[in-house]
N, C-alpha and C positions, 0 to 999 in steps of 0.2 A: 201599156206604155209606161216607162219610167219617168217619174217626175224629175225636173231638172234640179230641183233643190235638194234632192237625195242622190248622192253619188253611189254607185255600185260598189260594194265592199265584199270581202270574202265570205262573210256571214250570210249573204244574199244567195250564195250559190247552193245547189243542191248536192249532198253528200254523195248520193247514188250516181249522179251525173259525173262528178269528179272522179269517183273510183272507177266508173265504166270508161271515162276517157283515158285514165292512166293505164288500166288494164288493156285497153284497145291499142293504145300507143305501143306498150311493151311487146304486145302480140304481134303487131304489125312489123315493129322492127326486128324481132326474133325471126319471124317467117320470111321476111325480106332478106335477112342474112343467110338464112338456111337456103332459100331458094337460089341465090346467087352463087354461094361457095359450095353447096352440096348438090343441089338440085339440076344443075346444068353440065352438060359434057363439053368437051373441047370445041365443038362446032356451035355451041350456044343452043342446043336442043334440049328440051326438058327430058330428064330421065323418067321412065314410066313410074317407079314407085314413088316418085316425089311430087305427082300432081295433087296429092292432098295438101301439100304445102301451099301451092297456089289458091286452093280452096280456103284454106286457113287465113291466107293473107287478105282475101277479100272480106271473109267474115270478121276478122279482127279490125279491118278498116271500117266496116259497118258499125262495129260496136263502138269505135272511137268516135265516129261521126254522130251516132245516137246519143253517146255520153255528152258531147259538146252541145247538142241541142237541149238536153235535159239540165245541164249545169246552168 
């Protein structure tokens, strides 16, 4: 529990958690963009070679959440 007399500052954050959060967010954004613009056909079905993008989307989201917890 954080004492109320000591406000949370940037130096209280874990550098590994911050880096993991930033990398996870960048990966999530990139994978989401690729999935929408390249991985879907006109009917909205996922193209077969781009299923790895959906897997990477979930992995990068998990890394982002892990980084938030660690930070």
